[in-house]
C-alpha positions, 0 to 999 in steps of 0.5 A, a space after each residue: 923867618 921861615 914862611 912856614 912857622 912852627 905851630 905847637 897846639 899845646 904851647 898856644 891852646 888857651 890863646 887859640 880857644 880864646 881867639 876862636 871865641 872872639 872870631 865867633 862874635 865877629 862871625 855871628 855879627 856878619 851872620 846876623 847882617 848878611 842874607 843867607 848864601 848857599 853852603 853857609 858862604 855868607 859867614 866865613 872870615 878871610 885871610 887878609 895882609 894884617 890878619 883875618 877879615 869879614 870883608 864888606 858887610 852891608 848895613 843898609 846903605 853903608 858898608 861894615 868891615 870888621 877885621 882882626 889885625 894881628 900886627 896891630 893887636 886890635 879888632 878894627 871896625 870900619 864903615 864906608 862913611 869914615 867910622 872906625 873903632 878899635 877893640 884891643 886884642 889882649 888878655 881878658 874875658 870873653 863877656 868883656 870882649 863881647 861888650 866892647 865889640 857890642 859898644 863899638 858897633 853902637 858907636 858906629 850906629 849899628 845896633 843888633 843882637 846875636 846869638 851868644 851861645 859858641 857854635 861847634 864847641 863843647 860845653 859852651 858858655 854864653 859869650 855874656 856869661 864867660 867871665 873867665 880871664 883868658 890869656 892872649 898870646 899875640 905872637 902865637 896869634 900872629 904865628 898861626 895867622 902866617 901859617 894861614 897865609 901859607 895855606 891860603 896861597 896854596 889852596 888859591 894856587 890849586 883852585 885855578 885848575 878847576 872850572 866847575 863850582 868851587 868855594 873861596 878859600 875861607 876861614 869857618 869860625 865855627 870849626 876854626 878851620 881854612 877850607 876850600 871845596 870843589 863840587 862835582 855838579 851833582 846833588 848829594 843825599 841829605 846829610 843825617 845831621 847831628 854835628 854837635 853845636 850845628 843846626 841840622 838845617 845848616 848841615 844839610 845845606 852845607 852838604 846838599 851837593 857832592 863835593 871834595 873839600 880840603 882844609 887846614 886847622 891848628 888843632 883841638 883838644 881832640 886832635 891836638 896838632 895842626 894839620 891838612 885834611 881832605 874828605 869827600 861827601 858822600 865818600 865813594 866806595 874805595 875812597 879810604 883806601 886810596 893812595 894819597 901823597 905825600 907818604 905822611 898822609 893817612 886816613 883817620 877812621 875817626 875823623 872820616 878824613 885824610 890827614 896830612 900833618 902841618 909839620 910834614 908839609 913845613 919840614 919838607 924839602 918843598 913844602 908847596 909841592 907837598 901840600 899840592 900833591 896832597 890837593 891834587 891826590 885827594 881830589 883825584 881819588 874823590 873825582 875818579 871814584 865818584 866818576 866826576 866829569 873831569 874833562 869838563 870840570 878841569 884845566 891846567 893850573 893858572 899862570 900870571 897874565 896868561 889867559 886860559 887856552 880855550 
């Protein structure tokens, strides 16, 4: 089995859309129970050894954790007092999945309501009204998760070379992508908003500081292939014309981002080196053209058991 698996958006598109909706239900539970943290860092999921997890959600004096276990083909809800419920990951409707998750929470003594309108998706149908029967290809979901593992591993290696404010490597269920962001330490002009399916207040909080962001998504109907991306906000003059490595990377004027096809990384002689080159050069373009204080913000990449020299 290759560490960097083949991802074909068209082959697993229906499972992917259904999985995105399921992650939104779980993400909205975390959103409803967690105090707001800047840049919406309180809402993402995280890549785990078995799938995707909310990590700890505090419910009064208890902890709730909800995990997509792609190996067991189940959504597993656990609490710190020993409670556990499982909801199968299988074909079926989003309405039935939503009802099963809410019932599992109720069994664990957790009662809440969520905004049941999907976020950042075209033509959204409320979870409670989405009775369409959707497929669930467990092998495809596991393959996507294995790609997330590799992307997370490289992004987190890249993270060790930065001393300034930086996000965790986390999975946003709204946009269904993995993201990691560095910040210059300066504020940014107010975002104009207008992102479909995302309240302007959320967008303005997310883009309240000058940043250089990396990410990975599996594809979409608008961009039907898995790809890595990079962008700067606000984009400094000349950013779109910067030279980015590897040579397969290009600037997409419609998206306003640099794109590196996942297949270009997967088939490279050294996939880690190819992705790290994209990480470094896209950040270099944002930092140099944006006049970031790089001497203060950066350090060598970390190595196991070796403290950073100060």
